[in-house]
N, C-alpha and C positions, 0 to 999 in steps of 0.2 A: 422506819418504826414496826416494831415487830409485830403489831396487831395493825390493821386499817379499819377503824371503828368507828365508833362515837356519832353522834349525830344521827340518830337512829335512823334508823329508816330500815327498819325490817322491813319495812314498807313499803319502806319507806319513802317518800313522799315527795315530788315537789312539783309544783303545779305550775301552769300555764301564766301567760301575762295579760293584761286586758287585750280586749278586742279593738279594733280601732275606733269604732264610733266612742267607747268609753275611755280611751285616750285621747282623744280630742275634746270631748265634755270635759276631761280632769285638766288637758291644758289649758281649754279657753275658761275654766272656772276657778283656775287655781288662786287668785285671790280672795276666793270664796270659803276655800277648803279649811275646815278648821281642824283641831286635833283629832276630834272624834268621829270626823267623816273622811280624814286622810285616806285613800285606800292602801297607803302603804301599810296601816295600823293593821287592817283586817289579815292583809297578805302576811305580815310579821307575825301574826298569832296562829294564823293557819298554817304557814312552811315552816314557822322556826320554834315556836312556843314547846313543840313536843320534844324537844332535846333542851332547849334552852330556856326553862319555864322560870318564870318570876317568882313562883310559889313553890318551887321544891326545895325541902331541906338542904344542908350544906353536902350531908353525907349520902342523902339519897338523891342522887340525881345523876345524869349522863352526860351533861355538857355543860360550859358555863353559862350564866344567864345573861340576855341581851344587853342589860346595862354592862355587864364587863366587857362584852365586844366593844360597846360604843368608846367607853373609858380607854381601852387600848387601841383602838384605832383612831380615834378623834383625836389630834394632835393643836396644839395650840396656835391660832392663827390660820387655820387649815380649811380651805373653803370647801362647799357642798361639794363640788366637782371632785375635787382633791379625796373626800372622804368617801364617795362613791367608787372612785376609781380602786382605790384601796380594798374596800369591799370586795369589789368584783373581780381583783387581781387575785386574791386568797382563794376564792369560791372557784376560780378558774382553773387555781393550780394550789391546791392545799396541800405542800410538802413541807418536811419539817424546815430546809432551808427557808422556805417563805413564809414562815411561821412569825406572828408577833405574841401571841399568848402562849410562850413556852411552858409554863406552868399547865395550862390546860390541856396542851399537847402530850405532857410526860403522864398527867392524869387518866386522860381520858382516851387518848391514841388521836391518831390523825383525824380528821373531818372527810368522810368519804366523798369523792367528786359526785357532783351532782349539776341535774340539767335545767338550772335555773334560766328562763329567757333573761336577756339585758333589761328589760322593761322592768321587770318583776323587782328586781336588785334595785333598779335607779329608785324604784317606789320607797322599797323599804328603806334604804339608804337615807334617802329625803325625809322621811318620817322620825327616824332616829337623829338626824342630824337636828332637826327644827323641833323636837319634842324631849321631854321629859319621860323618862321609860320607867315602867314597875320594877322593882327591885325586892330581891328577899327579904327580911327583917335582919339575917346574919350579914347581910352584903358591906353595909358601911364597915361595920369594924375590920370586916376581912380585907376589904380593899385598903382601907387606912395601915393597916397591918403592913399589906404587901406593900405600899408607898413609903412605909417606914425602912422596909429593908432593901429598898431602891427598884422594886419590881414594878410598881404601878406605873403606868407610860400615858395614862388620859391625862389630858389638859383641857382648859376651856370649858366649853359646854358640858361636855364628857364629865366633867366634874359636879356638876349641880346634882341635888340630892333629893330625891321625893319618894315618899313611899305610897304609892297608889294601890289600890285593892283593884285585884281581877275579878270580872262579874261571872261569877260559879253559881249562882243562885240559879236553879232551874225556872223559877216564876218569872225572872227578870230577862230570861233568853228567848229569842224567836225559835221555834220549833225547827229551823235550820243550824243557828247557833248549838240549841240543845243536843240535836244530833250528832253535830261535829264535836261538842266536848265530850260527849259518851265514846266516841269513835278514838279520839286523841288521846285522852286519859287512860283507856284500855291500851293502846299502842305503847303508851310511855311505859307502863308496867311489863308488858310482855319484852319490850326493848331493853328493861334496865336488866331484866334477868336473862335474856338473850346474848346481851354484850355480855354481861359477866361471867357466864358461862364460855362464851369465846376466848375471852382475857385470861382465864384461869385454866381451861382445860383444852381448847381448841374447836376446829369446826366440827370435827367428828362428834365432839359430846353435846356440840349447838343443837346437833341434827338429832340427837336421841332426847334432847331437852325436849325440843318442838313436838315430838312423838309423844313423850308423856306427860308434859307439863301444859302445852300452849291453851288447850281446850279446860282444864281446870282454871288457869289464871282469867281465861275469858269469861268464864262462867261465874267467877269470884266478881268479877267487876260489874256484870250484870246483876248480881244481886245489889251491889253498892249503888247503883243507877234506878234500879226497878224497872230493867229496859231488855230486850231480847236484842244482843251482839252477836252478830257473827261476820267472819271474814270468808267470803265466797269467791268462786273463781270458775272461768269456761278450761282452765285447765289444772285439774285438782292434782294435788301431791295425796293429799287424804280424802278419799272419796266422800265424806262427811262434809267437806268445804265445796262439793260441786254445785254452781248456781242454778236457780230455775229458770223458767223461761223468761219471767219478770225480770228477773237481776241479770239474766243474760241481755237482754234489750239495753240494761241499764250500762253494763259495761261496754257494750257497742257503741253507746251514746260518749262514753268517755272516749274511748278511744279514737273518734271522730273529733270528738274537741280536741285532743292531744295533738291529733295529727294536723288539725288547721292552727296549731298554736293560740288557742283560745282558753279563755280563765274557765276554770273547772269548780263551778258553786255546788254545793250539796245539792242533790236532788231530792225534794219533797213531796209525799204524797200524803191525801189524809183519806181513809176509808171507816166511815164509820166514826167511833169512838178512838181509833188508832192514828197514829202518826208513823209514816215510814220515811227514813232519810237512808239517802244512798252517796257514799263517798269514795273517790278512787283510792287505791293502793297503786304506787308508781314506782317501779325499780330504780334503784343509784347502785352506785359502784359495788358497796358492800353485799347488795342482795345475789349479785352475780358470783359468790363462792357456792351457794347452793342453788341457785336458780337460773346460772348461766348456760356456755355452752361447755359441753363436754372436751378436754383436753386444750380447752383455750383460756375460759375464766372459772371453770371447774377442774380440780384433778378427779385423777382415777380414782384415789381411794375416798374422796367425796361419793364420789359416782357410784361405788360398791355400797357403800353404806346407806344410799339414798335406795339401792335397788333389793336391797336387804330389808330395809323398814318399810317400804312403799313399792311392794312389785307392779302396781297397776300407774306408777308414778308418769303425770303429764306435764309438771311443773317444771320444765328445763327447757334450754332454747333461748332465753333472754337475753337482750342487751339494755342497756343502760336508756332509762327514761321511757318504759314501755308500761303499759297498764298489765299488773299482774292481778289483779280482781278490784272487789270493791269491800267497803265495810257495808252492811245492811242493818240498819237497828230500828227497832219498832220499840213505842213507847206509848202508853196512854195520854190522851189530850190532856 
């Protein structure tokens, strides 16, 4: 593929599996798990909905909705184990030859390879297999149209339709979910614009986009949510993104959790009438184009442009699945 994009993760994003204690609890209480309490639901919403949103319009999105993923991968008569294996196979090897969603690859580009723990994929896949998934209003007509053109591949459970509403009302959310919602919607806006620039103009133009547009777009989302929204790091490219001592402590906490293969939930603190929410930014394959190792995952032309735009840059040398920084969100109770 000419562009290894999509499924953004400009920041992008992939998080650890449950710890052993939680896994044992999940396994021992499987019979009591409901659709709303299934751990795969939260993992899917956290890790997948940034790019595979059920609420984005047909034209204003950066990846197919999760209902489309389910319908293309869940074939008639397929067991849960077979379905999970098919999803895992794609995530471990996202190549054009291995793709089942050819139209999505053509439109959005290949999904960058990402470091999902096996247990995370298992729980997301089990939730997808057993439950009806939120879908955009336009999806049913679009899917039936594709199916009429012999492009629809989903069968069986994957064909059940249900138009669910995603909880987006601030008053209905916990502080943790509210902060995460603010971070992920901002990331989606940044990602859509960044990837559109890469697709049309290339990596160098994307660097210039970040230099000029990233702050205004982030600020515009802060106005929308009536919150303070920042991306901060211990290794800044733009010195305005340097984390303070408190934020660096949270960065180190997330690094320890990632190293221990532990699930990374948002960190929430309350001070007087303010709520502060912190959430990790984890590198994936696409991030390394601008944050990787010179002459390995970054080419010299990109490095030269970075040095021109950011003479004091410290944001290189990353590998896949490392903590690049955190979202730092603050809002009134």
